[in-house]
Each structure stands twice: as C-alpha cells, then as structure tokens.
C-alpha positions as CSV (number, residue, x, y, z in Angstrom):
1,M,15.2,-43.3,-157.1
2,P,15.3,-46.9,-159.2
3,Q,12.9,-49.5,-157.2
4,A,15.9,-51.5,-156.5
5,I,17.6,-48.6,-154.4
6,K,14.6,-48.0,-152.4
7,Q,13.7,-51.7,-151.2
8,A,17.7,-51.8,-150.4
9,D,17.0,-49.0,-148.5
10,T,14.0,-50.3,-146.7
11,K,15.7,-53.1,-145.4
12,D,18.8,-51.3,-143.9
13,R,16.5,-49.3,-142.1
14,T,14.3,-52.5,-141.0
15,A,17.8,-54.2,-140.1
16,R,19.0,-50.8,-138.1
17,L,15.5,-50.8,-136.3
18,S,15.1,-54.6,-135.4
19,Q,16.0,-54.7,-132.1
20,D,12.5,-55.2,-129.9
21,P,12.7,-53.6,-126.8
22,H,10.2,-56.0,-125.3
23,R,12.3,-58.9,-126.1
24,L,13.0,-61.2,-123.0
25,R,16.5,-62.6,-123.4
26,E,16.5,-66.5,-123.9
27,E,16.7,-68.3,-120.8
28,R,20.2,-69.7,-121.8
29,E,21.8,-66.3,-121.2
30,N,20.8,-66.4,-117.5
31,V,23.1,-69.4,-116.7
32,L,26.6,-68.8,-115.4
33,E,28.0,-70.7,-118.5
34,V,26.8,-67.6,-121.0
35,A,27.8,-65.2,-118.5
36,I,31.4,-66.7,-118.1
37,G,31.6,-67.0,-122.1
38,R,30.7,-63.1,-123.0
39,E,33.0,-62.2,-120.7
40,V,36.1,-64.1,-121.9
41,R,35.2,-63.2,-125.7
42,A,34.7,-59.5,-124.3
43,F,38.4,-60.2,-122.7
44,R,39.8,-61.4,-125.6
45,R,38.6,-58.7,-127.8
46,Q,39.6,-56.0,-126.0
47,K,43.1,-57.4,-126.1
48,D,42.7,-57.7,-130.2
49,I,43.4,-61.6,-129.3
50,T,42.1,-64.0,-131.9
51,V,40.6,-67.0,-130.7
52,A,43.8,-69.2,-132.9
53,E,46.0,-66.8,-130.8
54,L,44.6,-67.3,-127.3
55,A,44.4,-71.4,-128.2
56,A,47.9,-71.1,-128.7
57,R,48.5,-69.3,-125.5
58,T,46.4,-71.4,-123.2
59,G,46.9,-74.7,-125.1
60,L,42.9,-75.3,-125.4
61,S,42.0,-76.2,-129.1
62,I,40.0,-73.6,-131.0
63,G,37.1,-75.7,-130.8
64,M,36.9,-75.7,-126.9
65,L,37.4,-72.0,-126.6
66,S,34.8,-71.2,-129.2
67,K,32.4,-73.7,-126.8
68,I,33.6,-71.6,-124.0
69,E,32.3,-68.2,-125.7
70,N,29.6,-69.1,-126.5
71,G,28.5,-70.8,-123.1
72,N,28.0,-74.2,-124.4
73,T,30.3,-75.8,-122.0
74,S,30.8,-75.4,-118.2
75,P,34.8,-75.0,-118.3
76,S,36.5,-76.3,-115.2
77,L,38.5,-73.6,-112.8
78,T,41.6,-75.0,-113.8
79,T,40.7,-73.9,-117.7
80,L,39.4,-70.6,-115.9
81,Q,42.9,-69.8,-114.2
82,T,44.5,-70.8,-117.9
83,L,42.6,-68.4,-119.5
84,A,42.8,-65.6,-116.8
85,H,46.5,-65.6,-116.8
86,A,46.4,-65.5,-120.6
87,L,44.4,-62.7,-121.0
88,S,46.0,-60.8,-117.6
89,V,42.9,-60.6,-115.7
90,P,41.6,-61.7,-112.4
91,L,39.7,-65.3,-111.9
92,T,36.9,-63.4,-110.7
93,S,36.4,-60.9,-113.5
94,F,34.7,-63.6,-115.4
95,F,31.8,-63.8,-113.3
96,R,30.6,-60.3,-112.9
97,G,28.3,-60.0,-115.2
98,F,26.3,-63.2,-113.5
99,E,26.6,-61.6,-110.8
100,E,25.8,-58.2,-111.4
101,H,23.4,-56.1,-109.7
102,R,20.5,-54.4,-111.9
103,E,19.2,-51.3,-110.6
104,A,15.6,-49.9,-110.9
105,V,14.7,-46.6,-109.5
106,H,10.8,-45.6,-108.9
107,T,10.0,-42.5,-108.1
108,R,6.6,-41.3,-107.4
109,A,4.8,-38.5,-108.3
110,G,5.6,-35.4,-106.9
111,E,8.6,-37.0,-105.5
112,G,11.7,-36.2,-108.0
113,V,14.5,-34.2,-106.5
114,E,14.5,-30.3,-107.6
115,I,17.7,-28.8,-108.5
116,E,19.2,-26.4,-110.3
117,R,20.9,-26.4,-113.3
118,A,23.4,-24.2,-115.3
119,G,21.5,-21.3,-116.6
120,T,18.4,-21.8,-114.6
121,R,16.4,-18.8,-113.9
122,A,13.3,-17.9,-112.4
123,G,10.3,-19.7,-113.0
124,H,12.2,-22.7,-114.5
125,Q,11.5,-26.0,-112.1
126,Y,13.8,-28.7,-112.7
127,N,12.6,-32.1,-111.5
128,L,15.5,-35.1,-111.5
129,L,13.4,-38.2,-111.6
130,G,15.8,-40.8,-111.2
131,H,19.4,-41.8,-111.3
132,I,22.0,-44.9,-111.7
133,G,25.3,-44.5,-111.4
134,A,28.1,-46.5,-113.3
135,N,26.2,-49.5,-114.6
136,A,26.9,-52.5,-117.2
137,S,25.2,-50.0,-120.3
138,G,28.4,-47.7,-120.4
139,V,25.5,-45.1,-120.4
140,M,24.4,-42.0,-118.0
141,V,20.7,-41.2,-118.4
142,E,19.2,-38.3,-116.7
143,P,15.9,-37.6,-116.9
144,Y,13.9,-34.4,-115.9
145,L,10.6,-33.3,-115.8
146,I,10.8,-29.5,-116.5
147,T,8.2,-27.0,-115.7
148,L,7.7,-23.6,-116.8
149,S,5.5,-21.1,-115.0
150,T,4.1,-18.0,-116.3
151,E,6.6,-16.2,-114.4
152,S,9.3,-17.7,-116.4
153,D,12.5,-15.7,-117.6
154,I,14.2,-16.6,-121.0
155,F,17.5,-17.7,-120.9
156,P,20.7,-18.4,-122.6
157,T,20.8,-21.7,-124.6
158,F,22.5,-24.9,-123.1
159,Q,25.2,-26.8,-124.8
160,H,26.9,-30.2,-123.5
161,G,27.5,-33.2,-124.5
162,G,25.3,-36.4,-125.2
163,I,22.1,-36.8,-126.8
164,E,18.9,-35.6,-125.5
165,T,15.1,-36.1,-126.0
166,I,12.2,-33.8,-125.1
167,Y,8.8,-35.0,-125.0
168,M,6.0,-32.0,-124.5
169,L,3.4,-32.7,-122.1
170,E,1.6,-29.3,-121.3
171,G,1.5,-25.8,-122.8
172,E,3.4,-24.5,-126.0
173,L,6.9,-23.0,-126.9
174,R,9.3,-22.6,-129.3
175,Y,12.7,-25.0,-128.7
176,R,15.9,-24.0,-130.5
177,H,18.5,-26.1,-131.6
178,S,21.3,-24.7,-133.2
179,N,19.9,-22.2,-136.0
180,N,16.4,-23.7,-136.1
181,L,13.0,-23.1,-133.6
182,Y,10.7,-25.8,-133.5
183,H,7.6,-25.1,-132.4
184,L,6.4,-27.6,-129.7
185,R,2.7,-28.8,-128.4
186,P,1.5,-31.9,-126.1
187,G,2.5,-34.8,-127.6
188,D,5.4,-33.5,-129.7
189,T,8.8,-35.0,-129.7
190,L,12.4,-33.4,-130.1
191,F,15.4,-36.1,-130.6
192,F,19.2,-34.1,-131.3
193,D,22.6,-33.8,-130.5
194,A,23.0,-31.9,-127.2
195,D,26.7,-30.4,-128.3
196,A,24.5,-27.9,-130.1
197,P,23.0,-24.9,-128.6
198,H,19.3,-25.4,-127.3
199,G,16.5,-24.5,-125.1
200,P,13.2,-22.8,-125.0
201,E,13.4,-19.4,-126.3
202,V,9.7,-18.4,-127.1
203,L,7.0,-19.4,-124.2
204,E,3.9,-19.5,-126.2
205,K,1.7,-21.0,-123.9
206,L,2.0,-21.3,-120.1
207,P,2.6,-23.2,-117.9
208,A,4.6,-25.6,-120.0
209,R,6.0,-28.9,-119.2
210,Y,8.2,-31.0,-120.7
211,L,10.3,-34.2,-120.2
212,S,13.6,-33.9,-120.9
213,I,15.9,-37.4,-121.1
214,I,20.0,-36.6,-121.2
215,C,22.1,-39.9,-122.7
216,Y,25.9,-39.6,-122.2
217,P,28.8,-42.3,-122.0
218,Q,29.7,-42.8,-118.5
219,N,33.7,-41.5,-119.3
220,T,32.4,-38.6,-120.5
C-alpha cells in the first residue's frame, strides 16, 4: 500500500477514535443558554428547516438565531415563545436538556438481580448488574454477569438485535458467533453484532464467568 494511503488511513482512524471518554464537558455547556440553544437546533434540524427559513418564520435575524443556537445569548421569553410557535413545540421543551435528571445505578458485589433469559439452561446463571430506562442517549444497555458451573448444559445459540461485548473473567470456553468459534480465556474480549447466532458452545474450563454487555436503540 502506498505510504500516502497508509497515512490517510491512519488519520481517518485517529479521527474516528479521537473522543476522550474521560473528557469533562466545558463549564459553559452546563448553563441554561447552551441547553436552550442545543434544543432549538435539534428541533430545527428535526423538522428539516434551515436557519434562513426559521429566520423568515420568526422575524429574527440569522445572526441572532446563530447566537441562540450556540448558547451565546440569553433569549427573552417572547423570543422563545416565537421559536416554539414556529417549530410547533411546547415552550417547556427548550428547557428539558437543562432540567433532565441523569441516573446512575450502583450494584454492590453479589446484589445483581438473577434472571432467566430465553434459552437459559441448567447451570447457567445470569445476574443483571443494573438497568436505566429511557434516557437522553437513545441507547439501552443491559450488563450481565454470566456464570457457567460444572453442571452447565450446552444450549442453542441466542440471536437478538444490538451490539454485544463479552469480557472473560474466569475459566475458558469456545464462543460461537455466526460460523466462527472463538477460544476465550480470562482477559479476552469479544465484540460483535448480536443479530447473528451466538453463544458459548464448548465449555473448556469450568466454572466460567464473563461480563456480557448488550446495547441497542431505545426504539427497538
């Protein structure tokens, strides 16, 4: 592969992975003006309206709308009422990002809720480690701690929507995904499209424990 193409590919991958998961939002993003601006922009784009079109509907200048959407000005109540009417949304909807409650779930060791999933067989223990319902991210996440004992049966593969990540904690097994088998040992990770048939197929060393984290859109 030519050097120029390699460099371009490296830059592309760097760009895609540049988000810092530990970065704190800037302080200005916590203020009311920024929260309002973000909602105004979201509703405008949702209705496929340009800034110029919204300016024509409201009588506000394009510059003023730009300042509102970027959180650089504090719009009056009259201005917000005008925007709400033009976008056909309740006035209060502009404040939801500022007032929204953010949840956190703390599950202590041994306190996960033991559940049964379709396809569960003898010796397979599933502990749900936490659950957050509808949220601003638009994503649902189900984290499980799965334990396979020495009496575990083999079961038919699972198949469901979303993306799944498995992180092996203890023991060894061969995990099927579609037509492939992956030998998983402690510290190994398997990240896959969960719509393909998948599940532990060969139990090499028991007991085996692994984390299974399933992510899928809220609207599925």
